[in-house]
TORVONU-663359 format. One record per residue (C-alpha): residue number from 1; residue in one letter; x, y, z. Coordinates in Angstrom, 1 decimal, decimal comma. Layout:
BEGIN
   i aa     px     py     pz
 NUM  a      X      Y      Z
...
***
This chain:
BEGIN
   i aa     px     py     pz
   1  m   -9,4  -34,6   -6,0
   2  n   -7,1  -33,9   -3,0
   3  t   -9,7  -32,7   -0,6
   4  a   -7,1  -32,6    2,3
   5  l   -5,2  -29,9    0,4
   6  l   -8,4  -27,9   -0,1
   7  i   -9,4  -28,3    3,5
   8  g   -6,0  -27,3    4,7
   9  a   -5,9  -24,1    2,5
  10  a   -9,4  -23,2    3,7
  11  i   -8,4  -23,6    7,3
  12  l   -5,3  -21,4    6,9
  13  l   -7,4  -18,7    5,2
  14  l  -10,0  -18,8    7,9
  15  l   -7,3  -18,6   10,6
  16  s   -5,7  -15,7    8,8
  17  v   -9,0  -13,8    8,8
  18  l   -9,5  -14,6   12,5
  19  v   -6,0  -13,5   13,6
  20  s   -6,6  -10,2   11,9
  21  k   -8,9   -9,4   14,8
  22  v   -5,9   -9,8   17,1
  23  s   -4,2   -7,1   15,1
  24  d   -7,3   -4,8   15,4
  25  r   -7,5   -5,4   19,2
  26  f   -3,8   -5,3   20,3
  27  g   -2,2   -3,3   17,5
  28  i    0,1   -6,2   16,4
  29  p    1,0   -5,8   12,7
  30  v   -1,1   -8,2   10,7
  31  l    2,0   -9,1    8,6
  32  l    3,7  -10,6   11,7
  33  l    0,6  -12,7   12,5
  34  f    0,3  -14,0    8,9
  35  l    4,0  -14,9    8,7
  36  g    3,7  -16,6   12,2
  37  l    0,7  -18,6   11,0
  38  g    2,7  -19,8    8,0
  39  m    5,7  -20,8   10,2
  40  l    3,4  -22,7   12,6
  41  a    1,9  -24,6    9,7
  42  g    5,3  -25,3    8,3
  43  s    7,5  -28,4    8,5
  44  e    8,9  -27,3   11,9
  45  g    5,6  -26,2   13,3
  46  v    2,5  -28,0   14,4
  47  g    1,1  -28,2   10,8
  48  r    4,1  -30,3    9,5
  49  i    3,6  -29,0    6,0
  50  y    6,9  -29,4    4,1
  51  f    7,4  -26,6    1,6
  52  d   10,8  -25,9    0,0
  53  d   10,2  -24,5   -3,4
  54  p   11,6  -21,0   -3,8
  55  a   10,6  -20,9   -7,5
  56  l    6,9  -21,5   -6,7
  57  a    7,1  -19,0   -3,8
  58  q    8,6  -16,4   -6,1
  59  f    5,9  -17,0   -8,7
  60  i    3,1  -16,7   -6,1
  61  g    4,8  -13,5   -4,8
  62  a    5,0  -12,0   -8,3
  63  i    1,3  -12,6   -9,0
  64  a    0,4  -11,3   -5,6
  65  l    2,5   -8,1   -6,1
  66  v    0,8   -7,4   -9,4
  67  l   -2,7   -7,5   -7,8
  68  i   -1,6   -5,7   -4,6
  69  l    0,0   -2,8   -6,6
  70  f   -2,9   -2,5   -8,9
  71  s   -5,3   -2,3   -6,0
  72  g   -3,0    0,2   -4,3
  73  g   -3,0    2,3   -7,4
  74  l   -6,8    2,3   -7,6
  75  d   -7,1    3,5   -4,0
  76  t   -4,4    6,2   -4,4
  77  k   -6,1    9,7   -4,5
  78  w   -4,1   11,9   -7,0
  79  k   -5,3   15,1   -5,3
  80  s   -3,7   14,0   -2,0
  81  v   -0,4   12,7   -3,4
  82  r    0,1   15,4   -5,9
  83  s    1,4   17,8   -3,3
  84  v    4,0   15,3   -2,2
  85  l    4,9   13,9   -5,6
  86  l    8,5   15,1   -5,6
  87  e    9,2   13,9   -2,1
  88  g    7,6   10,5   -2,8
  89  i    9,6   10,0   -6,0
  90  l   12,8   10,9   -4,2
  91  l   12,1    8,5   -1,4
  92  s   11,1    5,7   -3,7
  93  t   14,2    6,0   -5,9
  94  f   17,1    7,7   -4,3
  95  g   15,9    6,7   -0,8
  96  v   15,9    3,1   -1,8
  97  l   19,3    3,4   -3,3
  98  i   20,8    5,2   -0,3
  99  t   19,4    2,5    2,0
 100  a   20,9   -0,3   -0,1
 101  l   24,3    1,4   -0,2
 102  v   24,5    2,1    3,5
 103  v   23,3   -1,4    4,5
 104  g   25,5   -3,0    1,9
 105  f   28,7   -1,2    3,1
 106  f   27,9   -2,2    6,7
 107  i   27,3   -5,9    5,8
 108  s   30,5   -6,1    3,9
 109  h   32,4   -5,5    7,2
 110  l   30,0   -7,6    9,3
 111  l   29,6  -10,8    7,3
 112  d   31,9  -12,9    5,2
 113  f   30,3  -11,5    2,0
 114  s   31,8   -9,9   -1,1
 115  i   30,9   -6,3   -1,7
 116  l   28,5   -7,3   -4,4
 117  e   26,7   -9,8   -2,2
 118  s   26,6   -7,2    0,6
 119  l   25,0   -4,7   -1,8
 120  l   22,6   -7,4   -3,0
 121  l   21,4   -8,0    0,6
 122  g   21,1   -4,2    1,1
 123  a   19,0   -3,9   -2,1
 124  i   16,7   -6,8   -1,0
 125  i   15,7   -5,1    2,3
 126  s   15,5   -1,5    0,9
 127  s   11,8   -1,3    0,2
 128  t    9,1   -0,4    2,8
 129  d    5,5   -1,5    3,4
 130  a    3,1    1,2    4,6
 131  a    0,1   -1,2    4,8
 132  a    1,4   -2,5    8,1
 133  v    1,8    1,1    9,3
 134  f   -1,8    2,0    8,5
 135  a   -3,1   -1,2   10,0
 136  v   -1,5   -0,4   13,3
 137  l   -2,7    3,2   13,2
 138  r   -6,3    2,2   12,4
 139  s   -6,3   -0,4   15,2
 140  k   -5,2    2,3   17,7
 141  g   -7,5    5,0   16,3
 142  i   -4,7    7,3   15,3
 143  n   -4,5    9,6   12,4
 144  l   -1,4   11,5   11,2
 145  k   -0,8   15,2   10,7
 146  g    0,4   17,1    7,7
 147  k    1,2   15,2    4,5
 148  l    2,5   12,0    6,2
 149  i   -0,4    9,7    5,0
 150  p   -0,1   10,6    1,3
 151  l    3,7   10,6    1,5
 152  l    3,7    7,1    3,1
 153  e    1,2    5,8    0,5
 154  l    3,1    7,1   -2,5
 155  e    6,5    6,0   -1,2
 156  s    5,4    2,5   -0,3
 157  g    3,4    2,0   -3,5
 158  s    6,2    3,1   -5,8
 159  n    9,4    1,9   -4,1
 160  d    9,0   -1,8   -4,8
 161  p    9,9   -1,5   -8,5
 162  m   13,2    0,2   -7,5
 163  a   14,0   -2,5   -5,0
 164  i   13,2   -5,2   -7,5
 165  f   15,4   -3,6  -10,2
 166  l   18,3   -3,3   -7,8
 167  t   18,0   -6,9   -6,6
 168  v   17,8   -8,3  -10,2
 169  g   20,6   -6,0  -11,2
 170  m   22,9   -7,1   -8,4
 171  v   22,1  -10,8   -9,1
 172  h   23,1  -10,2  -12,7
 173  l   26,4   -8,5  -11,7
 174  i   27,3  -11,4   -9,4
 175  t   26,4  -14,2  -11,8
 176  q   27,7  -12,4  -14,9
 177  p   31,1  -10,9  -13,8
 178  q   31,7   -9,5  -17,3
 179  s   28,8   -7,1  -16,9
 180  s   29,3   -3,5  -15,9
 181  a   27,5   -1,2  -13,5
 182  l   27,0    1,2  -16,4
 183  q   24,8   -1,3  -18,1
 184  l   22,6   -1,2  -15,1
 185  v   22,1    2,6  -15,4
 186  t   21,0    2,2  -19,0
 187  l   18,7   -0,7  -18,0
 188  f   17,2    1,3  -15,2
 189  l   16,3    4,2  -17,5
 190  t   14,8    1,9  -20,1
 191  q   12,8   -0,1  -17,6
 192  m   11,4    2,9  -15,7
 193  t   10,6    4,9  -18,9
 194  l    8,8    2,0  -20,5
 195  g    7,1    1,1  -17,3
 196  a    5,8    4,6  -16,8
 197  a    4,7    5,1  -20,4
 198  i    2,9    1,8  -20,8
 199  g    1,3    2,0  -17,3
 200  l   -0,1    5,5  -18,0
 201  g   -1,3    4,5  -21,4
 202  m   -3,0    1,3  -20,2
 203  g   -4,6    3,2  -17,4
 204  r   -6,1    5,8  -19,9
 205  l   -7,3    3,0  -22,2
 206  l   -9,0    1,1  -19,4
 207  i  -11,5    3,9  -18,6
 208  p  -13,3    4,1  -22,0
 209  l  -13,1    0,3  -22,3
 210  i  -15,1   -0,2  -19,1
 211  n  -17,6    2,6  -19,9
 212  r  -18,3    1,6  -23,4
 213  i  -18,1   -2,2  -23,5
 214  r  -21,5   -2,6  -21,9
 215  l  -21,2   -6,2  -20,7
 216  g  -24,4   -8,2  -20,2
 217  y  -23,3   -9,4  -16,8
 218  d  -22,1   -7,2  -14,0
 219  g  -19,9  -10,0  -12,6
 220  l  -17,7   -9,8  -15,7
 221  y  -16,4   -6,4  -15,0
 222  p  -14,0   -7,6  -12,2
 223  v  -12,8  -10,2  -14,7
 224  l  -12,1   -7,5  -17,2
 225  t  -10,0   -5,3  -14,8
 226  l   -8,2   -8,4  -13,4
 227  a   -7,2   -9,4  -17,0
 228  w   -6,2   -5,8  -17,7
 229  a   -3,8   -5,7  -14,8
 230  f   -2,1   -8,9  -15,8
 231  l   -2,0   -7,7  -19,5
 232  t   -0,4   -4,5  -18,4
 233  f    2,3   -6,3  -16,5
 234  g    2,9   -8,9  -19,2
 235  i    3,2   -6,4  -22,1
 236  t    5,5   -4,2  -20,1
 237  d    7,7   -7,0  -19,0
 238  r    7,9   -8,5  -22,5
 239  l    9,0   -5,1  -23,9
 240  g   11,7   -4,8  -21,3
 241  g    9,9   -2,3  -19,0
 242  n    9,2   -2,5  -15,3
 243  g    5,9   -4,3  -15,1
 244  f    5,3   -3,6  -11,4
 245  l    5,6    0,2  -11,9
 246  a    3,3   -0,1  -15,0
 247  v    0,6   -1,9  -13,0
 248  y    0,8    0,6  -10,1
 249  l    0,5    3,6  -12,5
 250  c   -2,3    2,0  -14,5
 251  g   -4,2    1,7  -11,2
 252  i   -3,6    5,3  -10,3
 253  v   -4,7    6,6  -13,6
 254  s   -7,9    4,6  -13,9
 255  g   -8,7    4,9  -10,2
 256  n   -8,8    8,7  -10,4
 257  h  -11,4    8,8  -13,2
 258  d  -15,0    7,8  -13,1
 259  f  -16,2    4,6  -14,6
 260  i  -19,3    2,4  -14,1
 261  h  -19,3    0,0  -11,2
 262  k  -16,3    1,8   -9,7
 263  r  -17,2    1,3   -6,1
 264  q  -17,9   -2,4   -6,6
 265  l  -14,6   -2,9   -8,5
 266  l  -12,6   -1,1   -5,8
 267  r  -14,1   -3,4   -3,2
 268  f  -13,4   -6,5   -5,4
 269  h   -9,7   -5,5   -5,9
 270  d   -9,3   -4,6   -2,2
 271  g  -10,6   -8,0   -1,2
 272  l   -8,4   -9,7   -3,8
 273  a   -5,4   -7,8   -2,5
 274  w   -6,1   -9,1    1,0
 275  l   -6,4  -12,6   -0,3
 276  m   -3,0  -12,2   -2,1
 277  q   -1,4  -10,8    1,0
 278  i   -2,5  -13,7    3,1
 279  t   -1,5  -16,2    0,5
 280  m    1,9  -14,5    0,0
 281  f    2,7  -14,2    3,7
 282  i    1,6  -17,8    4,5
 283  t    3,7  -19,1    1,6
 284  l    6,7  -17,3    2,8
 285  g    6,1  -18,4    6,3
 286  l    6,0  -22,0    5,1
 287  l    9,2  -21,5    3,1
 288  v   11,4  -20,6    6,1
 289  f   12,8  -23,1    8,5
 290  p   12,7  -21,4   12,0
 291  s   15,7  -23,4   13,2
 292  h   17,8  -21,8   10,3
 293  l   17,1  -18,4   11,8
 294  v   18,9  -19,0   15,0
 295  p   22,5  -19,0   13,6
 296  v   21,8  -15,6   11,9
 297  a   20,1  -14,0   14,9
 298  g   23,1  -12,0   16,0
 299  s   24,0  -10,6   12,6
 300  g   20,3  -10,1   11,8
 301  l   19,7   -8,0   14,9
 302  l   22,7   -5,8   14,0
 303  i   21,6   -5,3   10,5
 304  a   18,0   -4,6   11,6
 305  a   19,3   -2,0   14,1
 306  l   21,5   -0,4   11,4
 307  l   18,5   -0,3    9,0
 308  m   16,1    1,2   11,5
 309  l   18,5    3,6   13,3
 310  i   21,0    4,7   10,6
 311  a   20,2    3,7    7,0
 312  r   16,6    4,7    6,9
 313  p   17,1    8,0    8,7
 314  i   20,0    8,9    6,4
 315  s   17,9    8,2    3,3
 316  v   14,9   10,1    4,6
 317  f   16,8   13,2    5,8
 318  t   19,0   13,2    2,7
 319  c   16,1   13,0    0,2
 320  l   14,0   15,5    2,1
 321  a   16,9   17,9    2,9
 322  m   15,4   20,7    0,7
 323  s   11,8   19,8    1,4
 324  p    9,5   21,9    3,7
 325  v    8,4   18,8    5,5
 326  p    8,9   19,5    9,3
 327  w   11,7   17,6   11,1
 328  r    9,2   15,8   13,3
 329  e    7,5   14,3   10,3
 330  k   10,9   13,4    8,8
 331  a   11,8   11,7   12,0
 332  f    8,5    9,8   12,0
 333  l    9,0    8,7    8,4
 334  s   12,5    7,5    9,4
 335  w   11,0    5,2   12,0
 336  v    8,0    3,8   10,1
 337  g   10,1    2,3    7,3
 338  l    8,7   -1,1    8,0
 339  r    9,9   -4,0    5,9
 340  g    7,1   -6,3    4,6
 341  a    6,8   -9,3    2,4
 342  v    8,5   -7,9   -0,7
 343  p   12,1   -8,2    0,8
 344  i   11,3  -11,9    1,6
 345  i   10,1  -12,5   -2,0
 346  l   13,3  -10,7   -3,3
 347  a   15,4  -13,0   -1,1
 348  t   14,3  -15,9   -3,3
 349  f   16,0  -14,3   -6,3
 350  p   19,6  -15,2   -5,2
 351  m   18,5  -18,7   -4,4
 352  l   17,2  -19,2   -8,0
 353  g   20,1  -17,3   -9,5
 354  g   22,7  -19,5   -8,0
 355  v   24,3  -16,9   -5,8
 356  s   26,6  -18,3   -3,1
 357  n   25,4  -17,6    0,4
 358  a   21,9  -17,4   -1,0
 359  e   20,4  -19,4    1,9
 360  t   22,1  -17,2    4,4
 361  i   20,8  -14,1    2,6
 362  f   17,3  -15,5    2,7
 363  n   17,4  -16,3    6,5
 364  v   19,0  -12,9    7,3
 365  v   16,3  -11,1    5,3
 366  f   13,5  -13,0    7,0
 367  f   14,9  -12,3   10,4
 368  v   15,4   -8,6    9,6
 369  v   11,7   -8,3    8,4
 370  l   10,4  -10,0   11,6
 371  t   12,6   -7,7   13,8
 372  s   11,5   -4,6   11,9
 373  v    7,8   -5,5   12,1
 374  l    8,0   -6,5   15,8
 375  f    9,9   -3,5   17,1
 376  q    8,9   -0,7   14,7
 377  g    5,4   -1,9   14,1
 378  t    4,3   -2,2   17,7
 379  s    5,9    1,2   18,7
 380  i    4,3    3,3   15,9
 381  p    1,5    4,8   18,1
 382  l    4,0    5,7   20,9
 383  v    6,4    7,3   18,4
 384  a    3,6    9,2   16,7
 385  r    2,5   10,7   20,1
 386  w    6,1   11,4   21,2
 387  l    6,9   13,3   18,0
 388  k    3,4   15,0   18,2
 389  v    2,5   14,0   14,6
 390  n   -0,7   12,1   15,7
 391  a   -4,1   13,6   15,0
 392  p   -7,7   12,6   15,8
 393  l   -9,2   10,0   13,6
 394  v  -11,7   11,4   11,1
 395  t  -15,1    9,8   11,5
 396  m  -16,0    7,6    8,6
 397  r  -19,7    7,2    8,1
 398  m  -21,3    4,4    6,0
 399  y  -24,4    5,4    4,1
 400  p  -27,2    3,0    3,1
 401  i  -27,1    4,3   -0,5
 402  q  -24,5    4,6   -3,2
 403  i  -24,2    6,3   -6,6
 404  t  -22,4    4,7   -9,4
 405  p  -20,4    7,3  -11,5
 406  m  -21,5    7,3  -15,2
 407  a  -20,6    9,2  -18,2
 408  g  -23,6   11,5  -18,2
 409  l  -23,5   12,3  -14,4
 410  k  -21,7   15,6  -13,8
 411  g  -22,4   16,0  -10,1
 412  e  -20,3   14,6   -7,2
 413  l  -21,5   12,9   -4,1
 414  k  -20,0   14,9   -1,1
 415  e  -20,6   15,4    2,6
 416  l  -21,3   18,7    4,4
 417  y  -21,2   19,1    8,2
 418  v  -23,5   21,6    9,8
 419  p  -21,6   23,2   12,7
 420  p  -23,5   24,8   15,6
 421  h  -24,3   28,6   15,3
 422  t  -24,4   28,7   11,5
 423  p  -27,1   30,3    9,4
 424  a  -28,3   26,8    8,2
 425  v  -29,4   25,7   11,7
 426  g  -33,1   25,9   12,1
 427  k  -33,8   26,4    8,4
 428  s  -35,8   24,1    6,3
 429  i  -34,2   22,9    3,1
 430  v  -36,6   24,8    0,9
 431  e  -35,7   28,0    2,8
 432  m  -32,0   27,7    1,9
 433  g  -32,6   28,6   -1,7
 434  l  -30,5   25,7   -3,1
 435  p  -29,6   25,8   -6,8
 436  d  -31,3   23,4   -9,2
 437  d  -28,1   21,3   -9,5
 438  f  -27,7   20,9   -5,7
 439  l  -29,6   18,1   -4,1
 440  v  -29,6   17,0   -0,5
 441  i  -29,8   13,2   -0,8
 442  l  -29,7   12,2    2,8
 443  v  -29,3   13,7    6,3
 444  a  -27,3   11,8    8,9
 445  r  -28,4   12,8   12,4
 446  g  -26,7   10,9   15,2
 447  n  -27,2    7,2   14,4
 448  e  -30,3    7,9   12,2
 449  f  -30,6    8,6    8,5
 450  i  -33,4   10,9    7,3
 451  v  -34,6   11,0    3,7
 452  p  -35,2   14,8    3,4
 453  s  -38,0   16,8    2,0
 454  g  -38,3   20,5    1,5
 455  s  -39,8   20,9    5,0
 456  t  -36,9   19,1    6,7
 457  i  -35,4   21,4    9,4
 458  l  -31,6   21,2    9,7
 459  q  -30,1   20,8   13,2
 460  a  -26,6   21,4   14,5
 461  e  -24,2   18,6   13,8
 462  d  -26,2   17,2   10,9
 463  i  -24,2   15,7    8,1
 464  l  -25,7   16,3    4,7
 465  l  -25,0   13,9    1,8
 466  t  -25,3   16,1   -1,3
 467  l  -25,1   15,6   -5,0
 468  s  -24,0   18,7   -7,0
 469  e  -21,5   20,2   -9,3
 470  n  -18,4   21,7   -7,6
 471  q  -19,4   25,4   -8,3
 472  s  -22,7   25,1   -6,5
 473  f  -21,2   23,0   -3,7
 474  v  -18,6   25,7   -2,9
 475  a  -21,3   28,5   -3,2
 476  i  -23,6   26,8   -0,6
 477  q  -20,8   25,9    1,6
 478  q  -19,6   29,5    1,8
 479  k  -23,0   31,0    2,1
 480  y  -24,0   28,9    5,1
 481  h  -20,5   28,4    6,6
 482  l  -20,8   24,7    6,3
 483  d  -17,8   22,4    6,7
 484  d  -16,6   19,9    4,1
 485  q  -14,4   18,3    6,8
 486  l  -16,2   15,9    9,1
 487  p  -15,7   16,2   12,8
 488  t  -13,0   14,1   14,4
 489  q  -13,6   11,5   17,2
***
């Protein structure tokens, strides 16, 4: 057994976890730190690990993307993204296409590339990564106004399939000159239709499967959902659909329904997604040779500037031209189009497809991603305040109890805030005349948790953890002027 390899992998994972604290403290995008760690461990860094296998890097990236998209779908709240569904779809499809076209046209005049190779490079760097944005915002204690958060979540979760399709399509056109662009349109409709249909169907099937299979060991439920994610991707890809879109939609459908062990499964997939991100970023960091980035630095800076200052704003303002989204939020969306690991993974496609200038394309893409994360990522808090789209961060309270949703449980676990000068202040719980289906499970008071009884007197600024059906919840909320929005910090 190669224990040296095992020790090396463990050290890299531990270092990745530790450097994430740097991101939390200083607001440096964690993506940049993970990539930097991989480069330091590489053949030209202190680790001297030689890795030059684009095929393996692409395989690892594809596996990671499946799990990351599935986890992202599970965490996507349909209620929040439903109001921005049209805007999100426009940005994740036409926005990606517009970005690819603008960048491709510019590159054709900047580099010694054919128009198809230029469009290929544009397609590769056309997708965004909102995870880096939210990591920076959390580290700085910043929330966003309006519909920015659900719009960023929906766009970033759904634009990877479009970028992947455009990249594969452009590689096909370059390597198969007899093909036509019209074939790509047909292929696009087929892939997206099949991907959407299979993803929605597999998501609906997963819910009764989890609730009815009644496994003898709780530890097997994560194995079940993990296998289901890969099965969804594999079936869709085999039938000619877009497997990445299918996995994301499968996660959204299942994540917005109740099933047993839901909270534990969400945590499992969130942890697995982080593991996949670390693995993917370090692998890509190992794959690049830093000395190869120097010759493309000049053109890389120009392309990054074009992407940040021209292409992304054009795509955002064009797609949202008829949308009621305020101009300040559109401007913020234009600036936070950070590039993540997906463009670097897509940059391996030309290398494996035999495209000329493939190595140059990979190095340019890597440089553009680093530039985007460095300049855009670190300036996000400043831009949010400058455009006045920042908002106080909502206090998130952790409770010492949890309730697992089950088929026979009709009530929902919700929080109610007791503002000062409301009729509930000074009343005991028994005096409130609560319906039979409305239970106060816990009272959070400052840093203490109180298990309530009928004689418990409510005080101003208490937070009630309640279990009830929606009708009773709304009735009590309105009767006592309680707030379902927690105070901000």
